[in-house]
C-alpha positions in Angstrom: 0.0 0.1 0.0 1.4 3.4 -1.0 1.5 6.1 1.7 -0.1 9.4 1.0 0.7 12.8 2.3 -1.4 15.1 4.5 -1.8 18.9 4.4 -2.4 20.8 7.6 -4.1 24.2 7.6 -2.6 26.5 10.3 -3.3 30.0 11.6 -0.5 31.9 13.4 -1.7 33.9 16.4 1.3 35.6 17.9 3.6 32.7 18.9 0.8 30.1 18.7 -0.2 27.9 15.8 -3.8 26.8 15.6 -4.8 23.9 13.3 -7.9 24.1 11.2 -7.9 20.6 9.9 -5.9 17.9 8.1 -6.6 17.4 4.4 -5.8 14.8 1.7 -4.5 17.4 -0.8 -3.2 20.9 -1.0 -6.2 21.9 -3.1 -8.6 20.7 -0.3 -6.7 22.7 2.3 -6.7 25.8 0.2 -10.4 25.5 -0.5 -11.0 25.1 3.3 -9.0 28.3 4.0 -11.0 30.2 1.2 -14.3 29.0 2.7 -13.2 30.1 6.3 -12.1 33.5 4.9 -15.2 34.1 2.8 -17.8 32.7 5.2 -16.3 34.0 8.4 -16.7 30.8 10.4 -15.3 27.3 10.8 -17.1 24.1 11.9 -14.7 22.0 14.0 -14.4 18.2 14.2 -16.8 18.2 17.2 -19.5 20.1 15.1 -19.0 23.2 17.2 -19.2 26.4 15.0 -16.5 29.0 15.7 -16.9 32.5 14.3 -13.9 34.3 12.9 -15.6 37.4 11.6 -12.7 39.5 12.9 -9.9 36.9 12.3 -6.7 38.2 10.8 -6.4 37.1 7.2 -3.5 39.3 6.2 -0.7 37.6 4.2 1.6 35.4 6.3 -0.8 34.7 9.1 -2.1 31.4 7.6 -0.3 28.5 6.0 -0.6 25.0 4.8 2.1 22.5 5.9 2.5 19.5 3.6 3.8 16.2 4.9 4.6 13.7 2.1 6.4 10.5 2.9 10.0 10.6 1.7 10.1 14.4 1.5 10.9 17.3 3.7 7.8 19.0 5.1 6.9 22.1 2.9 5.0 25.2 4.1 2.9 27.2 1.7 2.1 30.7 3.1 -1.4 32.0 2.3 
């Protein structure tokens, strides 16, 4: 069985990193970020809705970190 990579959506808040999900592809993670940015909320794994109407979406505050077996992790700044 071939191992697949995962892509984690992060937001940087000061010195903290907050995860907003693990996705099967970079495209899925990017789409999730766009949805959070456009809709102003995020539905967590527990079904709890968190509102981010005043979240910071300025460049460099969000990223996707890709972990692919056999490769060095790569960060894509959003």
